[in-house]
VOKOLPA-398672 format. One record per atom (N, C-alpha, C): atom name; residue number from 1; x, y, z; residue in three letters. Coordinates in nm, 2 decimals. Each point is the difference from the previous one (the first is absolute). Layout:
<sites>
   atomo   num       xx       yy       zz   residuo
      CA   NUM        X        Y        Z       ALA
...
</sites>
This chain:
<sites>
   atomo   num       xx       yy       zz   residuo
       N     1     0.09    -0.12     0.00       UNK
      CA     1    -0.08     0.12    -0.01       UNK
       C     1     0.08     0.12     0.01       UNK
       N     2     0.11     0.00     0.08       UNK
      CA     2     0.08     0.11     0.01       UNK
       C     2     0.07     0.03    -0.13       UNK
       N     3     0.03    -0.10    -0.07       UNK
      CA     3     0.07     0.01    -0.14       UNK
       C     3    -0.09     0.06    -0.10       UNK
       N     4    -0.14    -0.04     0.01       UNK
      CA     4    -0.09     0.06    -0.10       UNK
       C     4    -0.02     0.15     0.03       UNK
       N     5     0.00     0.04     0.12       UNK
      CA     5    -0.03     0.14     0.04       UNK
       C     5     0.13     0.08    -0.05       UNK
       N     6     0.12    -0.07     0.02       UNK
      CA     6     0.13     0.08    -0.06       UNK
       C     6    -0.01     0.01    -0.15       UNK
       N     7    -0.06    -0.09    -0.08       UNK
      CA     7     0.00     0.01    -0.13       UNK
       C     7    -0.11     0.10    -0.05       UNK
       N     8    -0.11     0.00     0.07       UNK
      CA     8    -0.10     0.10    -0.03       UNK
       C     8     0.04     0.14     0.03       UNK
       N     9     0.09     0.02     0.11       UNK
      CA     9     0.04     0.13     0.04       UNK
       C     9     0.10     0.05    -0.11       UNK
       N    10     0.08    -0.10    -0.04       UNK
      CA    10     0.12     0.04    -0.10       UNK
       C    10    -0.06     0.04    -0.12       UNK
       N    11    -0.11    -0.08    -0.06       UNK
      CA    11    -0.08     0.03    -0.13       UNK
       C    11    -0.06     0.15     0.01       UNK
       N    12    -0.06     0.03     0.12       UNK
      CA    12    -0.06     0.12     0.02       UNK
       C    12     0.12     0.12     0.01       UNK
       N    13     0.11    -0.03     0.06       UNK
      CA    13     0.09     0.11     0.00       UNK
       C    13     0.07     0.02    -0.14       UNK
       N    14     0.01    -0.11    -0.06       UNK
      CA    14     0.08     0.00    -0.14       UNK
       C    14    -0.09     0.09    -0.09       UNK
       N    15    -0.12     0.03     0.02       UNK
      CA    15    -0.08     0.06    -0.09       UNK
       C    15     0.02     0.15     0.01       UNK
       N    16     0.06     0.06     0.09       UNK
      CA    16     0.03     0.12     0.02       UNK
       C    16     0.14     0.04     0.00       UNK
       N    17     0.06     0.12    -0.05       UNK
      CA    17     0.15     0.03     0.00       UNK
       C    17     0.05    -0.01     0.13       UNK
       N    18    -0.07     0.07     0.10       UNK
      CA    18     0.06     0.00     0.13       UNK
       C    18     0.00    -0.13     0.06       UNK
       N    19    -0.10    -0.09    -0.03       UNK
      CA    19     0.00    -0.13     0.06       UNK
       C    19     0.11    -0.10    -0.06       UNK
       N    20     0.03     0.03    -0.13       UNK
      CA    20     0.11    -0.06    -0.07       UNK
       C    20     0.14     0.03     0.06       UNK
       N    21     0.00     0.13     0.03       UNK
      CA    21     0.13     0.04     0.07       UNK
       C    21     0.02    -0.07     0.13       UNK
       N    22    -0.11     0.00     0.08       UNK
      CA    22     0.00    -0.07     0.13       UNK
       C    22     0.05    -0.15    -0.02       UNK
       N    23    -0.07    -0.06    -0.08       UNK
      CA    23     0.03    -0.15    -0.03       UNK
       C    23     0.15    -0.01    -0.04       UNK
       N    24     0.05     0.10    -0.08       UNK
      CA    24     0.14    -0.02    -0.05       UNK
       C    24     0.09     0.02     0.11       UNK
       N    25    -0.02     0.09     0.09       UNK
      CA    25     0.08     0.03     0.12       UNK
       C    25     0.01    -0.13     0.08       UNK
       N    26    -0.13    -0.05     0.02       UNK
      CA    26     0.00    -0.11     0.09       UNK
       C    26     0.08    -0.13    -0.06       UNK
       N    27    -0.01     0.00    -0.13       UNK
      CA    27     0.07    -0.11    -0.06       UNK
       C    27     0.15     0.01     0.02       UNK
       N    28     0.05     0.14    -0.03       UNK
      CA    28     0.15     0.01     0.02       UNK
       C    28     0.04    -0.03     0.14       UNK
       N    29    -0.07     0.06     0.09       UNK
      CA    29     0.03    -0.03     0.15       UNK
       C    29     0.00    -0.15     0.04       UNK
       N    30    -0.10    -0.07    -0.06       UNK
      CA    30     0.00    -0.15     0.03       UNK
       C    30     0.11    -0.08    -0.06       UNK
       N    31     0.04     0.06    -0.14       UNK
      CA    31     0.10    -0.07    -0.07       UNK
       C    31     0.14     0.02     0.08       UNK
       N    32     0.02     0.12     0.06       UNK
      CA    32     0.13     0.04     0.06       UNK
       C    32    -0.01    -0.08     0.14       UNK
       N    33    -0.10     0.00     0.07       UNK
      CA    33     0.00    -0.09     0.12       UNK
       C    33     0.02    -0.14    -0.03       UNK
       N    34    -0.05    -0.06    -0.10       UNK
      CA    34     0.03    -0.14    -0.03       UNK
       C    34     0.14    -0.02    -0.04       UNK
       N    35     0.07     0.09    -0.07       UNK
      CA    35     0.14    -0.01    -0.04       UNK
       C    35     0.09     0.01     0.13       UNK
       N    36    -0.04     0.08     0.09       UNK
      CA    36     0.09     0.02     0.12       UNK
       C    36    -0.02    -0.12     0.10       UNK
       N    37    -0.12    -0.06    -0.01       UNK
      CA    37    -0.01    -0.13     0.09       UNK
       C    37     0.08    -0.12    -0.06       UNK
       N    38    -0.01     0.00    -0.14       UNK
      CA    38     0.07    -0.10    -0.07       UNK
       C    38     0.15     0.01     0.03       UNK
       N    39     0.06     0.12     0.00       UNK
      CA    39     0.14     0.02     0.03       UNK
       C    39     0.03    -0.04     0.13       UNK
       N    40    -0.09     0.02     0.11       UNK
      CA    40     0.02    -0.03     0.13       UNK
       C    40    -0.01    -0.14     0.03       UNK
       N    41    -0.05    -0.08    -0.10       UNK
      CA    41    -0.02    -0.15     0.02       UNK
       C    41    -0.12    -0.03     0.08       UNK
       N    42    -0.10     0.07     0.00       UNK
      CA    42    -0.13    -0.02     0.07       UNK
       C    42    -0.12    -0.01    -0.10       UNK
       N    43    -0.10    -0.06     0.01       UNK
      CA    43    -0.12     0.01    -0.08       UNK
       C    43    -0.06     0.13    -0.01       UNK
       N    44    -0.02     0.06    -0.11       UNK
      CA    44    -0.05     0.13    -0.03       UNK
       C    44    -0.15     0.01     0.03       UNK
       N    45    -0.07    -0.11    -0.01       UNK
      CA    45    -0.15     0.01     0.02       UNK
       C    45    -0.04    -0.09     0.13       UNK
       N    46    -0.08     0.07     0.07       UNK
      CA    46    -0.04    -0.08     0.12       UNK
       C    46    -0.09    -0.11    -0.03       UNK
       N    47    -0.06    -0.01    -0.12       UNK
      CA    47    -0.08    -0.11    -0.04       UNK
       C    47     0.08    -0.13    -0.02       UNK
       N    48     0.13     0.03    -0.05       UNK
      CA    48     0.09    -0.12    -0.04       UNK
       C    48     0.06    -0.06     0.14       UNK
       N    49     0.02     0.10     0.10       UNK
      CA    49     0.07    -0.05     0.12       UNK
       C    49    -0.09    -0.08     0.08       UNK
       N    50    -0.13     0.01     0.00       UNK
      CA    50    -0.09    -0.06     0.09       UNK
       C    50    -0.07    -0.12    -0.07       UNK
       N    51     0.03    -0.02    -0.13       UNK
      CA    51    -0.06    -0.10    -0.08       UNK
       C    51     0.05    -0.15     0.05       UNK
       N    52    -0.09    -0.09     0.04       UNK
      CA    52     0.05    -0.12     0.05       UNK
       C    52     0.06    -0.09    -0.11       UNK
       N    53     0.07    -0.08     0.03       UNK
      CA    53     0.07    -0.11    -0.09       UNK
       C    53    -0.11    -0.07    -0.07       UNK
       N    54     0.03    -0.05    -0.11       UNK
      CA    54    -0.11    -0.08    -0.09       UNK
       C    54    -0.03    -0.14     0.08       UNK
       N    55    -0.11    -0.04    -0.01       UNK
      CA    55    -0.05    -0.13     0.08       UNK
       C    55     0.06    -0.11    -0.09       UNK
       N    56     0.04    -0.10     0.06       UNK
      CA    56     0.05    -0.12    -0.08       UNK
       C    56    -0.13    -0.06    -0.07       UNK
       N    57     0.03    -0.06    -0.11       UNK
      CA    57    -0.11    -0.07    -0.08       UNK
       C    57    -0.07    -0.10     0.06       UNK
       N    58    -0.13     0.01    -0.02       UNK
      CA    58    -0.09    -0.11     0.07       UNK
       C    58     0.01    -0.13    -0.06       UNK
       N    59    -0.01    -0.10     0.08       UNK
      CA    59     0.01    -0.14    -0.05       UNK
       C    59    -0.13    -0.03    -0.09       UNK
       N    60     0.01    -0.11    -0.07       UNK
      CA    60    -0.10    -0.03    -0.09       UNK
       C    60    -0.13    -0.02     0.08       UNK
       N    61    -0.11     0.03    -0.07       UNK
      CA    61    -0.14    -0.02     0.07       UNK
       C    61    -0.02    -0.13     0.05       UNK
       N    62    -0.07    -0.02     0.11       UNK
      CA    62    -0.02    -0.14     0.05       UNK
       C    62    -0.11    -0.05    -0.09       UNK
       N    63     0.00    -0.14     0.01       UNK
      CA    63    -0.09    -0.08    -0.09       UNK
       C    63    -0.12    -0.05     0.07       UNK
</sites>
């Protein structure tokens, strides 16, 4: 749901020159933040840091 709201907000902002400027500034700041985090050797995004490991494959279905 949060992702959908972000997309809708971005679409709305991109429709205006001022909104496009705000989106561009946010994109540049986020890019800089990710680059600095990568150089420091830590995850750049809080979503990747808290993502659990993949579950092992399930066994074949019972008969």
